[in-house]
C-alpha positions as a Markdown table, in Angstrom:
| # | Residue | x | y | z |
|---|---|---|---|---|
| 1 | Met | -21.9 | 15.8 | 89.5 |
| 2 | Ala | -19.3 | 18.5 | 89.1 |
| 3 | Leu | -16.5 | 15.9 | 89.0 |
| 4 | Val | -18.3 | 14.0 | 86.3 |
| 5 | Ala | -18.8 | 17.2 | 84.3 |
| 6 | Ala | -15.1 | 18.0 | 84.8 |
| 7 | Leu | -14.1 | 14.6 | 83.6 |
| 8 | Val | -16.4 | 15.0 | 80.5 |
| 9 | Val | -14.9 | 18.4 | 79.7 |
| 10 | Thr | -11.3 | 16.9 | 80.1 |
| 11 | Ala | -12.2 | 14.0 | 77.8 |
| 12 | Ile | -13.7 | 16.3 | 75.2 |
| 13 | Leu | -10.7 | 18.6 | 75.3 |
| 14 | Gly | -8.3 | 15.6 | 75.1 |
| 15 | Thr | -10.2 | 14.1 | 72.2 |
| 16 | Asn | -10.2 | 17.5 | 70.4 |
| 17 | Ser | -6.5 | 17.9 | 71.1 |
| 18 | His | -5.7 | 14.5 | 69.6 |
| 19 | Phe | -7.8 | 15.2 | 66.5 |
| 20 | Arg | -6.4 | 18.7 | 66.3 |
| 21 | Arg | -2.9 | 17.3 | 66.5 |
| 22 | Val | -3.6 | 15.1 | 63.5 |
| 23 | Gln | -5.3 | 18.0 | 61.7 |
| 24 | Leu | -2.5 | 20.4 | 62.4 |
| 25 | Leu | 0.1 | 17.9 | 61.1 |
| 26 | Gln | -2.0 | 17.7 | 57.9 |
| 27 | Glu | -2.3 | 21.5 | 57.7 |
| 28 | Phe | 1.5 | 21.9 | 58.1 |
| 29 | Gln | 2.0 | 19.3 | 55.4 |
| 30 | Ala | -0.4 | 21.2 | 53.2 |
| 31 | Phe | 1.4 | 24.4 | 54.1 |
| 32 | Val | 4.9 | 23.3 | 53.1 |
| 33 | Arg | 3.5 | 21.4 | 50.0 |
| 34 | Gly | 1.6 | 24.6 | 48.9 |
| 35 | Ala | 4.5 | 26.9 | 49.6 |
| 36 | Ala | 6.9 | 24.7 | 47.6 |
| 37 | Gly | 4.3 | 24.2 | 44.8 |
| 38 | Thr | 3.4 | 27.8 | 44.3 |
| 39 | Thr | 7.0 | 29.0 | 44.4 |
| 40 | Ala | 8.1 | 26.3 | 41.9 |
| 41 | Leu | 5.4 | 27.4 | 39.4 |
| 42 | Ala | 6.9 | 30.9 | 39.4 |
| 43 | Leu | 10.4 | 29.7 | 38.5 |
| 44 | Asp | 11.8 | 29.2 | 35.0 |
| 45 | Gly | 13.3 | 25.7 | 34.7 |
| 46 | Asp | 15.5 | 26.7 | 31.8 |
| 47 | Glu | 17.0 | 29.5 | 33.7 |
| 48 | Ile | 17.6 | 27.3 | 36.7 |
| 49 | Ser | 19.4 | 24.8 | 34.5 |
| 50 | Ala | 21.9 | 27.5 | 33.6 |
| 51 | Ile | 23.0 | 28.0 | 37.2 |
| 52 | Arg | 26.0 | 25.6 | 37.5 |
| 53 | Ala | 29.1 | 27.2 | 39.0 |
| 54 | Pro | 29.7 | 29.1 | 42.3 |
| 55 | Asn | 30.2 | 32.4 | 40.4 |
| 56 | Asp | 26.7 | 32.0 | 38.8 |
| 57 | Asp | 25.4 | 33.7 | 42.0 |
| 58 | Arg | 25.9 | 37.0 | 40.2 |
| 59 | Ser | 23.9 | 35.9 | 37.1 |
| 60 | Pro | 20.5 | 37.4 | 36.3 |
| 61 | Ala | 19.0 | 33.9 | 36.5 |
| 62 | Phe | 20.2 | 33.4 | 40.0 |
| 63 | Glu | 19.1 | 36.8 | 41.2 |
| 64 | Lys | 15.6 | 36.4 | 39.6 |
| 65 | Ala | 15.2 | 33.0 | 41.2 |
| 66 | Arg | 16.5 | 34.2 | 44.5 |
| 67 | Asn | 14.0 | 37.2 | 44.5 |
| 68 | Val | 11.1 | 34.8 | 43.8 |
| 69 | Ile | 12.1 | 32.5 | 46.6 |
| 70 | Asp | 12.7 | 35.4 | 49.0 |
| 71 | His | 9.3 | 36.8 | 48.3 |
| 72 | Ser | 7.7 | 33.5 | 48.9 |
| 73 | Arg | 9.7 | 33.0 | 52.1 |
| 74 | Glu | 8.4 | 36.3 | 53.4 |
| 75 | Val | 4.8 | 35.6 | 52.5 |
| 76 | Asn | 5.0 | 32.2 | 54.1 |
| 77 | Arg | 7.0 | 33.4 | 57.1 |
| 78 | Leu | 9.9 | 31.0 | 56.6 |
| 79 | Ala | 13.5 | 31.6 | 57.6 |
| 80 | Glu | 16.1 | 32.1 | 54.9 |
| 81 | Asn | 17.5 | 28.6 | 55.4 |
| 82 | Glu | 14.0 | 27.0 | 55.0 |
| 83 | Met | 13.5 | 27.5 | 51.3 |
| 84 | Tyr | 16.0 | 26.5 | 48.5 |
| 85 | Ile | 16.5 | 24.7 | 45.2 |
| 86 | Leu | 18.2 | 21.3 | 44.9 |
| 87 | Arg | 19.3 | 19.5 | 41.7 |
| 88 | Pro | 19.9 | 15.7 | 41.6 |
| 89 | Leu | 23.4 | 14.8 | 40.6 |
| 90 | Ser | 22.3 | 11.9 | 38.5 |
| 91 | Leu | 19.1 | 9.9 | 37.6 |
| 92 | Thr | 20.6 | 6.7 | 39.1 |
| 93 | Arg | 21.1 | 8.3 | 42.5 |
| 94 | Pro | 18.5 | 11.1 | 42.6 |
| 95 | Phe | 18.8 | 11.5 | 46.4 |
| 96 | Glu | 22.4 | 12.8 | 46.1 |
| 97 | Thr | 21.8 | 16.5 | 45.2 |
| 98 | Glu | 23.6 | 19.8 | 45.0 |
| 99 | Phe | 22.4 | 23.3 | 46.0 |
| 100 | Val | 21.4 | 25.6 | 43.1 |
| 101 | Val | 19.8 | 28.7 | 44.7 |
| 102 | Met | 19.7 | 29.7 | 48.3 |
| 103 | Leu | 18.9 | 32.8 | 50.3 |
| 104 | Gln | 21.9 | 33.0 | 52.6 |
| 105 | Lys | 24.2 | 36.0 | 52.1 |
| 106 | Lys | 27.1 | 33.7 | 51.5 |
| 107 | Thr | 26.1 | 31.4 | 48.6 |
| 108 | Phe | 27.2 | 27.7 | 48.2 |
| 109 | Ile | 26.1 | 26.7 | 44.7 |
| 110 | Gly | 27.2 | 23.1 | 44.0 |
| 111 | Ser | 27.5 | 22.0 | 47.7 |
| 112 | Arg | 26.3 | 18.5 | 48.1 |
| 113 | Tyr | 23.2 | 17.4 | 50.1 |
| 114 | Thr | 21.8 | 14.0 | 50.7 |
| 115 | Ile | 18.0 | 13.7 | 51.1 |
| 116 | Pro | 17.1 | 12.1 | 54.4 |
| 117 | Ser | 16.1 | 8.5 | 54.0 |
| 118 | Ala | 12.7 | 9.2 | 55.6 |
| 119 | Asn | 11.9 | 11.7 | 52.8 |
| 120 | Arg | 13.3 | 9.9 | 49.7 |
| 121 | Ala | 9.9 | 8.4 | 48.6 |
| 122 | Gln | 8.3 | 11.9 | 48.7 |
| 123 | Phe | 11.3 | 13.5 | 46.9 |
| 124 | Leu | 11.2 | 10.8 | 44.2 |
| 125 | Glu | 7.4 | 11.1 | 43.9 |
| 126 | Ala | 7.6 | 14.8 | 43.3 |
| 127 | Trp | 10.3 | 14.3 | 40.6 |
| 128 | Lys | 8.4 | 11.5 | 38.8 |
| 129 | Thr | 4.8 | 12.8 | 39.0 |
| 130 | Lys | 5.8 | 16.4 | 38.5 |
| 131 | Ser | 3.5 | 17.3 | 41.4 |
| 132 | Pro | 4.2 | 18.8 | 44.9 |
| 133 | Thr | 4.6 | 16.4 | 47.8 |
| 134 | Ser | 5.2 | 16.7 | 51.6 |
| 135 | Ser | 7.0 | 14.6 | 54.1 |
| 136 | Glu | 6.0 | 13.2 | 57.5 |
| 137 | Ala | 7.7 | 14.8 | 60.6 |
| 138 | Tyr | 11.4 | 13.8 | 60.7 |
| 139 | Glu | 14.5 | 14.7 | 62.6 |
| 140 | Asp | 18.1 | 15.5 | 61.5 |
| 141 | Glu | 21.1 | 17.1 | 63.0 |
| 142 | Asn | 19.5 | 20.6 | 62.7 |
| 143 | Gly | 16.2 | 19.8 | 64.4 |
| 144 | Arg | 12.8 | 18.3 | 63.7 |
| 145 | Trp | 11.1 | 19.3 | 60.4 |
| 146 | Ile | 8.3 | 18.8 | 57.9 |
| 147 | Ser | 9.4 | 19.4 | 54.3 |
| 148 | Gly | 7.6 | 20.1 | 51.0 |
| 149 | Tyr | 9.0 | 19.2 | 47.6 |
| 150 | Ala | 7.9 | 20.6 | 44.2 |
| 151 | Pro | 9.4 | 20.0 | 40.8 |
| 152 | Ile | 10.7 | 23.0 | 38.7 |
| 153 | Leu | 9.9 | 22.3 | 35.1 |
| 154 | Asn | 11.5 | 23.5 | 31.9 |
| 155 | Arg | 9.7 | 24.7 | 28.8 |
| 156 | Ala | 9.4 | 21.1 | 27.6 |
| 157 | Gly | 7.6 | 20.2 | 30.8 |
| 158 | Glu | 10.4 | 18.1 | 32.3 |
| 159 | Pro | 11.7 | 18.5 | 35.8 |
| 160 | Val | 15.2 | 20.0 | 36.2 |
| 161 | Ala | 15.4 | 20.7 | 39.9 |
| 162 | Ile | 13.3 | 20.5 | 43.1 |
| 163 | Leu | 12.1 | 23.4 | 45.3 |
| 164 | Glu | 12.2 | 22.4 | 49.0 |
| 165 | Ala | 10.4 | 24.3 | 51.7 |
| 166 | Asp | 10.9 | 23.3 | 55.4 |
| 167 | Ala | 9.0 | 24.1 | 58.6 |
| 168 | Arg | 10.3 | 23.4 | 62.0 |
| 169 | Ile | 8.2 | 21.1 | 64.2 |
| 170 | Ser | 8.5 | 23.7 | 67.0 |
| 171 | Arg | 5.9 | 25.9 | 65.1 |
| 172 | Phe | 3.6 | 22.9 | 65.0 |
| 173 | Leu | 4.1 | 22.2 | 68.7 |
| 174 | Asp | 3.8 | 25.9 | 69.7 |
| 175 | Arg | 0.6 | 26.3 | 67.8 |
| 176 | Gln | -0.8 | 23.1 | 69.2 |
| 177 | Arg | 0.2 | 24.2 | 72.7 |
| 178 | Ala | -1.4 | 27.7 | 72.2 |
| 179 | Glu | -4.6 | 26.1 | 70.9 |
| 180 | Leu | -4.6 | 23.7 | 73.8 |
| 181 | Trp | -4.3 | 26.5 | 76.4 |
| 182 | Leu | -7.0 | 28.5 | 74.6 |
| 183 | Ala | -9.3 | 25.5 | 74.6 |
| 184 | Leu | -8.6 | 24.9 | 78.3 |
| 185 | Ala | -9.4 | 28.5 | 79.1 |
| 186 | Ile | -12.5 | 28.5 | 77.1 |
| 187 | Gly | -13.6 | 25.2 | 78.4 |
| 188 | Gly | -12.9 | 26.1 | 82.0 |
| 189 | Gly | -14.7 | 29.5 | 81.7 |
| 190 | Ala | -17.7 | 27.8 | 80.1 |
| 191 | Phe | -17.6 | 25.2 | 82.9 |
| 192 | Leu | -17.6 | 27.9 | 85.6 |
| 193 | Ile | -20.2 | 30.1 | 84.0 |
| 194 | Ala | -22.7 | 27.4 | 83.0 |
| 195 | Met | -21.5 | 23.9 | 83.5 |
| 196 | Ile | -24.3 | 22.0 | 81.7 |
| 197 | Pro | -25.1 | 24.5 | 78.9 |
| 198 | Gly | -21.4 | 24.8 | 78.3 |
| 199 | Leu | -21.0 | 21.0 | 78.0 |
| 200 | Leu | -23.9 | 20.8 | 75.6 |
| 201 | Leu | -22.6 | 23.6 | 73.5 |
| 202 | Ala | -19.1 | 22.0 | 73.4 |
| 203 | Arg | -20.6 | 18.7 | 72.4 |
| 204 | Ser | -22.5 | 20.4 | 69.6 |
| 205 | Ile | -19.5 | 22.3 | 68.3 |
| 206 | Thr | -17.3 | 19.3 | 68.5 |
| 207 | Ser | -19.8 | 17.2 | 66.5 |
| 208 | Gly | -20.1 | 19.8 | 63.8 |
| 209 | Leu | -16.4 | 20.4 | 63.5 |
| 210 | Asn | -15.7 | 16.7 | 63.4 |
| 211 | Lys | -18.2 | 16.4 | 60.6 |
| 212 | Leu | -16.6 | 19.2 | 58.6 |
| 213 | Ser | -13.1 | 17.8 | 59.3 |
| 214 | Ala | -14.3 | 14.3 | 58.2 |
| 215 | Gly | -15.8 | 15.8 | 55.1 |
| 216 | Ile | -12.6 | 17.6 | 54.2 |
| 217 | Arg | -10.6 | 14.4 | 54.6 |
| 218 | Arg | -13.0 | 12.5 | 52.4 |
| 219 | Phe | -12.7 | 15.1 | 49.8 |
| 220 | Gln | -8.9 | 14.9 | 50.0 |
| 221 | Ala | -9.2 | 11.2 | 49.6 |
| 222 | Gly | -11.0 | 11.6 | 46.2 |
| 223 | Glu | -14.7 | 11.6 | 47.2 |
| 224 | His | -15.5 | 14.8 | 45.3 |
| 225 | Asp | -19.3 | 14.6 | 45.9 |
| 226 | Val | -19.1 | 14.5 | 49.7 |
| 227 | Gln | -21.8 | 16.4 | 51.6 |
| 228 | Val | -22.0 | 17.0 | 55.4 |
| 229 | Gln | -25.1 | 17.5 | 57.5 |
| 230 | Val | -24.6 | 19.9 | 60.4 |
| 231 | Ser | -27.8 | 20.7 | 62.3 |
| 232 | Thr | -26.6 | 23.0 | 65.1 |
| 233 | Gly | -28.9 | 25.9 | 64.1 |
| 234 | Asp | -26.0 | 28.4 | 64.3 |
| 235 | Glu | -23.0 | 29.8 | 62.3 |
| 236 | Leu | -21.5 | 26.3 | 62.2 |
| 237 | Gln | -24.6 | 25.0 | 60.3 |
| 238 | His | -24.2 | 28.0 | 57.9 |
| 239 | Leu | -20.5 | 27.0 | 57.5 |
| 240 | Gly | -21.6 | 23.5 | 56.7 |
| 241 | Ser | -24.0 | 24.8 | 54.0 |
| 242 | Val | -21.2 | 26.9 | 52.5 |
| 243 | Phe | -18.9 | 23.8 | 52.5 |
| 244 | Asn | -21.5 | 21.8 | 50.7 |
| 245 | Glu | -22.0 | 24.5 | 48.0 |
| 246 | Met | -18.2 | 24.8 | 47.6 |
| 247 | Ile | -17.8 | 21.0 | 47.1 |
| 248 | Ile | -20.6 | 21.0 | 44.5 |
| 249 | Ser | -18.8 | 23.9 | 42.6 |
| 250 | Leu | -15.4 | 22.1 | 42.9 |
| 251 | Gly | -16.9 | 18.9 | 41.7 |
| 252 | Glu | -18.3 | 20.6 | 38.6 |
| 253 | Lys | -14.9 | 22.1 | 37.8 |
| 254 | Leu | -13.1 | 18.7 | 38.4 |
| 255 | Ala | -15.6 | 17.0 | 36.0 |
| 256 | Leu | -14.4 | 19.4 | 33.3 |
| 257 | Leu | -10.7 | 18.3 | 33.5 |
| 258 | Pro | -11.0 | 15.3 | 31.2 |
| 259 | Tyr | -12.3 | 17.6 | 28.5 |
| 260 | Val | -9.2 | 19.8 | 28.6 |
| 261 | Ser | -6.0 | 18.7 | 26.9 |
| 262 | Arg | -2.7 | 18.7 | 28.8 |
| 263 | Phe | -1.5 | 21.2 | 26.2 |
| 264 | Thr | -4.3 | 23.6 | 27.2 |
| 265 | Ala | -3.8 | 23.1 | 30.9 |
| 266 | Glu | 0.0 | 23.9 | 30.5 |
| 267 | Ala | -0.9 | 27.0 | 28.4 |
| 268 | Val | -3.2 | 28.3 | 31.1 |
| 269 | Arg | -0.5 | 27.7 | 33.8 |
| 270 | Arg | 2.1 | 29.6 | 31.8 |
| 271 | Ser | -0.3 | 32.4 | 31.1 |
| 272 | Arg | -0.3 | 33.3 | 34.8 |
| 273 | Asp | 3.2 | 34.6 | 34.4 |
| 274 | Asp | 2.8 | 35.9 | 30.9 |
| 275 | Pro | -0.8 | 36.8 | 29.8 |
| 276 | Gln | 0.4 | 37.2 | 26.2 |
| 277 | Trp | 1.4 | 33.5 | 26.1 |
| 278 | Leu | -2.1 | 32.5 | 25.0 |
| 279 | Ala | -2.1 | 35.1 | 22.2 |
| 280 | Gly | -0.4 | 32.7 | 19.8 |
| 281 | Met | 3.2 | 32.0 | 18.6 |
| 282 | Glu | 4.8 | 30.1 | 15.8 |
| 283 | Gln | 6.5 | 26.9 | 17.0 |
| 284 | Glu | 8.3 | 23.9 | 15.5 |
| 285 | Val | 6.0 | 20.9 | 16.1 |
| 286 | Ile | 5.4 | 17.3 | 14.9 |
| 287 | Val | 1.7 | 16.6 | 14.2 |
| 288 | Leu | 0.3 | 13.0 | 14.2 |
| 289 | Phe | -3.1 | 12.1 | 12.9 |
| 290 | Ala | -4.6 | 8.6 | 13.4 |
| 291 | Asp | -7.9 | 7.6 | 11.8 |
| 292 | Leu | -9.9 | 4.4 | 11.9 |
| 293 | Arg | -10.6 | 2.7 | 8.5 |
| 294 | Gly | -14.0 | 1.2 | 7.9 |
| 295 | Phe | -15.6 | 2.8 | 10.9 |
| 296 | Thr | -18.5 | 4.5 | 9.2 |
| 297 | Ser | -19.9 | 1.2 | 7.7 |
| 298 | Trp | -19.0 | -0.7 | 10.9 |
| 299 | Cys | -21.1 | 1.5 | 13.2 |
| 300 | Glu | -24.2 | 1.3 | 11.0 |
| 301 | Thr | -25.4 | -1.9 | 12.7 |
| 302 | Arg | -24.3 | -1.1 | 16.2 |
| 303 | Glu | -26.4 | 0.4 | 19.0 |
| 304 | Ala | -25.5 | 3.9 | 20.2 |
| 305 | Ser | -24.4 | 2.9 | 23.7 |
| 306 | Phe | -22.2 | 0.0 | 22.4 |
| 307 | Leu | -20.7 | 2.3 | 19.8 |
| 308 | Val | -19.8 | 5.1 | 22.2 |
| 309 | Arg | -18.3 | 2.6 | 24.8 |
| 310 | Glu | -16.2 | 0.8 | 22.3 |
| 311 | Leu | -15.1 | 3.9 | 20.4 |
| 312 | Asn | -14.0 | 5.4 | 23.7 |
| 313 | Arg | -12.0 | 2.2 | 24.4 |
| 314 | Leu | -10.2 | 2.4 | 21.0 |
| 315 | Leu | -9.5 | 6.2 | 21.4 |
| 316 | Ala | -8.2 | 5.6 | 25.0 |
| 317 | Val | -5.6 | 3.1 | 23.6 |
| 318 | Gln | -4.4 | 5.7 | 21.2 |
| 319 | Ala | -4.4 | 8.5 | 23.8 |
| 320 | Asp | -2.3 | 6.4 | 26.2 |
| 321 | Ala | 0.3 | 5.8 | 23.5 |
| 322 | Val | 0.5 | 9.5 | 22.7 |
| 323 | Val | 0.8 | 10.6 | 26.3 |
| 324 | Ser | 3.4 | 7.9 | 27.1 |
| 325 | Ala | 5.5 | 9.2 | 24.2 |
| 326 | Gly | 5.4 | 12.8 | 25.6 |
| 327 | Gly | 2.8 | 14.1 | 23.2 |
| 328 | Asp | -0.6 | 15.7 | 23.8 |
| 329 | Val | -3.9 | 14.7 | 22.4 |
| 330 | Asp | -5.0 | 18.0 | 20.9 |
| 331 | Lys | -8.5 | 16.8 | 20.0 |
| 332 | Phe | -10.6 | 13.9 | 19.0 |
| 333 | Ile | -12.3 | 14.4 | 15.6 |
| 334 | Gly | -15.0 | 11.7 | 15.4 |
| 335 | Asp | -13.0 | 8.4 | 15.2 |
| 336 | Ala | -9.7 | 10.3 | 14.5 |
| 337 | Val | -7.0 | 11.5 | 16.9 |
| 338 | Met | -4.9 | 14.6 | 16.5 |
| 339 | Ala | -1.7 | 14.7 | 18.6 |
| 340 | Val | 0.9 | 17.4 | 18.9 |
| 341 | Phe | 4.6 | 16.9 | 19.9 |
| 342 | Leu | 6.9 | 19.7 | 20.8 |
| 343 | Gly | 10.7 | 19.4 | 20.6 |
| 344 | Gly | 11.4 | 19.0 | 16.9 |
| 345 | Glu | 14.2 | 16.7 | 16.0 |
| 346 | Asp | 14.6 | 15.3 | 19.6 |
| 347 | Ser | 11.1 | 14.0 | 19.5 |
| 348 | Ala | 11.1 | 12.3 | 16.0 |
| 349 | Gly | 12.1 | 8.8 | 17.2 |
| 350 | Lys | 9.6 | 8.9 | 20.0 |
| 351 | Val | 6.8 | 10.0 | 17.6 |
| 352 | Phe | 7.5 | 7.1 | 15.2 |
| 353 | Ala | 7.7 | 4.6 | 18.2 |
| 354 | Cys | 4.4 | 6.1 | 19.3 |
| 355 | Ala | 2.8 | 5.5 | 15.9 |
| 356 | Gln | 4.0 | 1.9 | 15.9 |
| 357 | Gln | 2.8 | 1.3 | 19.5 |
| 358 | Leu | -0.5 | 2.9 | 18.6 |
| 359 | Ile | -1.1 | 0.6 | 15.6 |
| 360 | Ile | 0.1 | -2.6 | 17.4 |
| 361 | Ala | -2.1 | -2.0 | 20.5 |
| 362 | Leu | -5.1 | -1.1 | 18.4 |
| 363 | Arg | -4.7 | -4.0 | 16.1 |
| 364 | Arg | -4.6 | -6.3 | 19.1 |
| 365 | Glu | -7.9 | -4.9 | 20.4 |
| 366 | Ile | -9.6 | -5.0 | 17.0 |
| 367 | Glu | -8.5 | -8.5 | 16.0 |
| 368 | Ala | -9.5 | -9.8 | 19.5 |
| 369 | Glu | -13.0 | -8.6 | 18.8 |
| 370 | Gly | -13.0 | -9.8 | 15.2 |
| 371 | Trp | -14.0 | -6.4 | 13.9 |
| 372 | Ser | -13.5 | -5.3 | 10.2 |
| 373 | Leu | -11.6 | -2.2 | 11.2 |
| 374 | Ala | -8.1 | -0.9 | 10.7 |
| 375 | Ile | -6.1 | 2.3 | 11.3 |
| 376 | Gly | -3.8 | 4.6 | 9.3 |
| 377 | Val | -1.4 | 7.2 | 10.6 |
| 378 | Gly | 0.0 | 10.4 | 9.0 |
| 379 | Ile | 2.9 | 12.4 | 10.4 |
| 380 | His | 4.4 | 15.7 | 9.4 |
| 381 | Arg | 6.9 | 18.1 | 10.9 |
| 382 | Gly | 7.0 | 21.9 | 10.4 |
| 383 | Ser | 6.0 | 25.2 | 11.8 |
| 384 | Ala | 2.5 | 25.8 | 13.2 |
| 385 | Val | 0.7 | 28.7 | 15.0 |
| 386 | Val | 0.0 | 27.6 | 18.5 |
| 387 | Gly | -2.5 | 29.7 | 20.5 |
| 388 | Ser | -5.9 | 30.3 | 21.9 |
| 389 | Ile | -8.5 | 30.0 | 19.1 |
| 390 | Gly | -12.2 | 30.8 | 19.4 |
| 391 | Ser | -14.7 | 33.3 | 20.8 |
| 392 | Asn | -15.1 | 34.8 | 24.3 |
| 393 | Thr | -17.6 | 32.1 | 25.2 |
| 394 | Arg | -15.8 | 29.0 | 23.8 |
| 395 | Arg | -12.0 | 28.7 | 23.1 |
| 396 | Asp | -9.5 | 26.0 | 22.3 |
| 397 | Phe | -5.7 | 26.1 | 22.7 |
| 398 | Thr | -4.5 | 24.3 | 19.6 |
| 399 | Ala | -2.1 | 24.2 | 16.7 |
| 400 | Ile | -3.3 | 25.4 | 13.2 |
| 401 | Gly | -1.7 | 25.9 | 9.8 |
| 402 | His | -0.2 | 24.1 | 6.9 |
| 403 | Thr | 1.6 | 21.6 | 9.0 |
| 404 | Val | -1.6 | 20.4 | 10.7 |
| 405 | Asn | -3.5 | 20.2 | 7.4 |
| 406 | Leu | -0.7 | 18.2 | 5.6 |
| 407 | Ala | -0.5 | 15.7 | 8.5 |
| 408 | Ser | -4.3 | 15.2 | 8.2 |
| 409 | Arg | -4.1 | 14.6 | 4.5 |
| 410 | Leu | -1.2 | 12.2 | 4.9 |
| 411 | Cys | -3.4 | 10.3 | 7.4 |
| 412 | Asp | -6.2 | 10.2 | 4.8 |
| 413 | Arg | -3.8 | 8.6 | 2.2 |
| 414 | Ala | -2.3 | 6.0 | 4.6 |
| 415 | Gly | -3.4 | 2.5 | 4.0 |
| 416 | Lys | -4.5 | -0.1 | 6.6 |
| 417 | Trp | -1.9 | -0.5 | 9.4 |
| 418 | Gln | 0.4 | 2.0 | 7.6 |
| 419 | Ile | 2.4 | 5.0 | 8.8 |
| 420 | Leu | 2.7 | 7.6 | 6.0 |
| 421 | Val | 5.2 | 10.4 | 6.8 |
| 422 | Ser | 6.5 | 13.6 | 5.0 |
| 423 | Glu | 10.0 | 14.1 | 3.9 |
| 424 | Pro | 10.7 | 16.8 | 6.6 |
| 425 | Phe | 9.8 | 14.2 | 9.3 |
| 426 | Tyr | 11.7 | 11.3 | 7.6 |
| 427 | Glu | 14.9 | 13.4 | 7.3 |
| 428 | Ile | 15.3 | 13.7 | 11.1 |
| 429 | Leu | 14.8 | 10.0 | 11.9 |
| 430 | Gly | 17.8 | 7.9 | 12.7 |
| 431 | Thr | 19.3 | 5.9 | 9.8 |
| 432 | Glu | 18.1 | 2.6 | 11.3 |
| 433 | Thr | 14.6 | 3.9 | 11.4 |
| 434 | Gln | 14.7 | 5.3 | 7.9 |
| 435 | Ala | 15.6 | 1.9 | 6.7 |
| 436 | Val | 12.2 | 0.5 | 7.6 |
| 437 | Phe | 10.4 | 3.0 | 5.3 |
| 438 | Glu | 9.9 | 2.8 | 1.6 |
| 439 | Arg | 9.7 | 5.8 | -0.7 |
| 440 | Thr | 6.4 | 6.4 | -2.4 |
| 441 | Glu | 5.6 | 8.3 | -5.5 |
| 442 | Pro | 5.2 | 12.0 | -4.8 |
| 443 | Met | 1.6 | 12.7 | -3.8 |
| 444 | Glu | -0.6 | 15.6 | -4.9 |
| 445 | Phe | -2.7 | 17.2 | -2.1 |
| 446 | Lys | -5.5 | 19.7 | -2.3 |
| 447 | His | -4.4 | 23.3 | -1.7 |
| 448 | Val | -0.7 | 22.2 | -1.9 |
| 449 | Ala | 1.1 | 23.7 | -4.9 |
| 450 | Gln | 3.8 | 21.0 | -5.3 |
| 451 | Ala | 3.8 | 17.3 | -5.1 |
| 452 | Val | 4.9 | 16.1 | -1.6 |
| 453 | Ala | 7.6 | 13.4 | -1.2 |
| 454 | Thr | 6.3 | 10.8 | 1.2 |
| 455 | Phe | 7.6 | 7.6 | 2.9 |
| 456 | Arg | 5.6 | 4.6 | 4.0 |
| 457 | His | 5.9 | 1.9 | 6.6 |
| 458 | Thr | 3.4 | -0.9 | 7.0 |
| 459 | Val | 3.4 | -2.3 | 10.6 |
| 460 | Ala | 3.6 | -6.1 | 10.2 |
| 461 | Val | 1.8 | -8.6 | 12.4 |
| 462 | Gly | 4.0 | -9.4 | 15.4 |
| 463 | Glu | 6.1 | -6.3 | 15.0 |
| 464 | Thr | 7.5 | -4.9 | 18.2 |
| 465 | Val | 8.7 | -1.5 | 19.2 |
| 466 | Gly | 12.4 | -1.4 | 20.0 |
| 467 | Pro | 14.4 | 1.3 | 21.8 |
| 468 | Val | 14.2 | 4.8 | 20.3 |
| 469 | Pro | 17.1 | 5.2 | 17.9 |
| 470 | Leu | 19.3 | 8.3 | 17.9 |
| 471 | Gln | 18.6 | 11.0 | 15.4 |
| 472 | Pro | 21.2 | 11.5 | 12.6 |
| 473 | Ala | 23.9 | 14.1 | 13.2 |
């Protein structure tokens, strides 16, 4: 009987050790991914871009970045050679990188480093998705590691470098070994004190922990409404109840994400470093309005469920075009879309291509259904006040001012399948793009003192969007 019980205890400990090994690997991956991600958020991509030469190690940008990394290293208990910044040498071979910021006393800015082949997929994923990633366990000439990668973004939201955080596998193995010895001691003691009650208790704890572990993995896999049932009648059952309440709360918050614009999410992220960032500032923007023509009369004979479903489909087509062009859907106003693009002159060609793509894609959907609808687009460039607008209970992070109002009025005047733009926007387009526009008679707008010079382009049937032309010098 004792032999059977000992075998059962050994099997339980072995099973728990296996699952714990897998769980510890996931925890270490989450650790390096989190360490890299939180550190990258605290770094200024534009300042990192300015670090190029070896003597830049005395620049304020280098010292600031180094202090941020050093603080993160201490918090995460990493060695000074386990956290650093890399920059791809080219977009064609992003795995060939150079060091930008490091913590060693003797710096080596510009020294080359090739990403291990086992980690290149994760490195490239972090660069393309702008989100932290982590590697599997791998080995190089310096030992065995798990690495985390996180992109460092500039003010335009584009990656300029990668923050890498490494953790030696020895930590993982030491922790697993310590936990295994602890489990053996506890299991042996429980076996000696009360063999049967100890076995029953271990079985109950293992079952509850496995349920919680499985629930966490299901949540990580995207099942955001997962619930676990732990009926042990002890603290583990209370932990299961707390876990369920936490999942419900997280699910409610995740459900709100589609209602928040990317512009707003980025503003909240930046406000963590600078609380005044949400207060409002004047920025150079390009504002695009797109509005369906004939929608009011079209929806009179449609059922509400059909109307909402199809309108969402048409709005999704427009939103996809805006996001693909690097813009942000600021808001939906009934059947209209307001989009904001930052970057001024560098974004003009992309915005026009976005407007073309938006009309072409929407026309394809509308004509396939045989609906009597069309769309018009208005675009204007200028200064706008960008900030958090509203009350303490309901706020929006948006752009307001004359630029937004004029873009909306241009959209109102645009005909079916037309793009109507203001002169300030037209002037920064490439000469090839300007050639597709025709000048209109100056237009009078409400609350605008002088007539506005405008230019019009009607998107023809079968028109395609070519490569974005260069802006004029």
